Residue, then its C-alpha position, 0 to 999 in steps of 0.5 A: x986743450x983737455x979732453x971733450x966731455x961729451x954724451x956722444x959715443x962717436x964712431x969717427x974722429x974729432x977735428x980741432x977748430x979755433x973758436x974764433x974760426x968757428x964763430x966767423x964761419x957761422x957768422x958768414x953763413x947767417x950773413x949769406x942767409x940774409x941775417x943782419x951783421x949784428x944778429x949773425x955776430x951774436x949767433x956765431x959768438x954764442x954758438x962758438x962759446x957754447x962749444x967752448x963750454x963743452x955743451x956741444x948739443x947747443x953749440x956750433x952744431x946748431x948752425x945746421x938746424x937754424x940754416x935748415x929752418x931758414x931755408x925751409x921758411x920756418x925762421x926769418x933771417x932778416x929780423x931783429x927782436x924788439x921789447x915792448x909794453x903790452x896794453x895790459x902793462x906786461x913786458x914782452x920781447x917779440x923775436x920777429x920769427x927769427x933765431x931766438x938767441x938775440x931775443x933771449x939776450x934782449x930779454x935778459x938785458x931788459x929784465x935786469x934793467x927793469x929789476x934794478x928799477x923795480x926790484x923784480x920784473x917779468x918778461x915774456x919771450x915770444x915768436x922766435x926760434x931756438x934760444x940757445x944755451x940759457x945758462x950763458x944769459x943767466x951766468x951773465x945776469x948773475x955776474x951783474x948781480x941779478x937772480x933770474x928764473x927762466x921757464x918755457x913751453x908750448x907747441x907740443x903739437x909740433x915738438x912731441x919729444x918727451x914721453x910723460x912719466x908712465x907713458x910710451x909715446x912722445x907728448x911734450x917738448x923738452x921744456x927747459x928751466x934755467x935759474x942763475x944766482x950770484x955765487x961765491x968766490x968761483x962765480x955764479x951758480x947756474x942751473x940749466x936743464x931740459x926736463x927730459x933725460x937728455x936735451x933734444x940737441x944731443x940727439x941732433x948732435x948724435x945724428x950729425x956725428x953718426x954717434x950713439x947716445x947714453x943708455x936710459x935716455x931714449x925709447x923707440x916707437x914700441x917703447x923699447x930702450x934704444x941708443x940710436x938717434x934714428x929711433x927717436x926720429x922714427x917715432x921714438x921718445x925721450x924719457x923724462x928726467x927724474x921720472x915724475x919730477x921731470x914730467x911735472x916740471x915739463x907740464x908746468x912749463x907747458x902750462x906757463x908757455x901756452x895756457x898763460x902766455x898764449x898761442x906759440x908761433x914758432x918754437x915755444x914761449x918763455x917767461x923770464x923773472x929777474x930779481x935784484x937781490x940788493x932789495x934783500x941783502x948787500x951783494x958783499x954779504x950775499x957773496x960771503x954766505x953763498x961761498x960758505x954754503x958752496x965751500x961746505x958742499x965742495x968738501x963733501x967726500x966724493x962717492x965711488x966713481x966721482x972725483x969731487x962734488x961739482x957746483x952747477x955752472x962751474x963746469x962750463x966755466x972751467x971747460x972754457x978756460x981749459x979749452x984755450x980757445x979751441x973746440x973739438x968738433x966731430x969731423x962729420x959735423x964740421x964737414x956738414x958745416x963746411x959743405x953748408x958754407x960752400x953751398x952758400x958761397x962762403x969761403 
């Protein structure tokens, strides 16, 4: 396995765990917490695959957060999402107050099905917890030939994480955006990013691993730069990505998530738009032209400090292939997961 690409500066070692073992451990934990076999399997597989892709901020580490939310009554374990049509003719997925990964999977599946029928579809996703690595769902949809746009927000009263541009206090959630498009010879192009300089998951990952975060991402409660995740939990804030641009995207997500979609019951609300590109161009021609664009960008000479120009979405797939089924998890984090399993009677 190649070295792990991480934003964490660890103070301790990593331990190598096979993804199948990690997925099984996570699945068993959620079964013990009352989740159905299907929900537990989906969550375990999603988190393990996310770690395989090098996104440890949204990977196996998240079992600690989800389990704590279930134990504290913020999430319900024994529920499954449902998709329905509202009285006004809109489509929505109701997560039932459970972990959001199965809800987001259902939304992408239904959104693509409806887009194939109608050319374009919009689905709201409500009443669910953390929805995992959105790029995984967008990548799958693009592999099936669909263009997807996902945006979310709301619940800033609970999730005050990010300072607005020019501000020194956390006011907004990280309000991610995700766009997935069919690509060229190397697969889909996928944008998946928080509107903050760093995703909130990296802060939790740093805390559980006893690590420091990169420069320029956090401020403490006095507005001073810091790398210590504890300063964030002590009243600090994440800075917006790209200054005013990240703030503007976060604000749009907040307006869509709450002003448009209504009150938030668990974490935040999401709007998914799915488009069938076949209504505009044949899949074969789209792939040819997309590859012409992407290959031209790949041939751009790298700037100092870079090896090459990377296409969004390809790094995760390359990391998964190079990992050969193994995940390098901070030893401190895996110890916490092991202790959680022991406390639930999971062997």
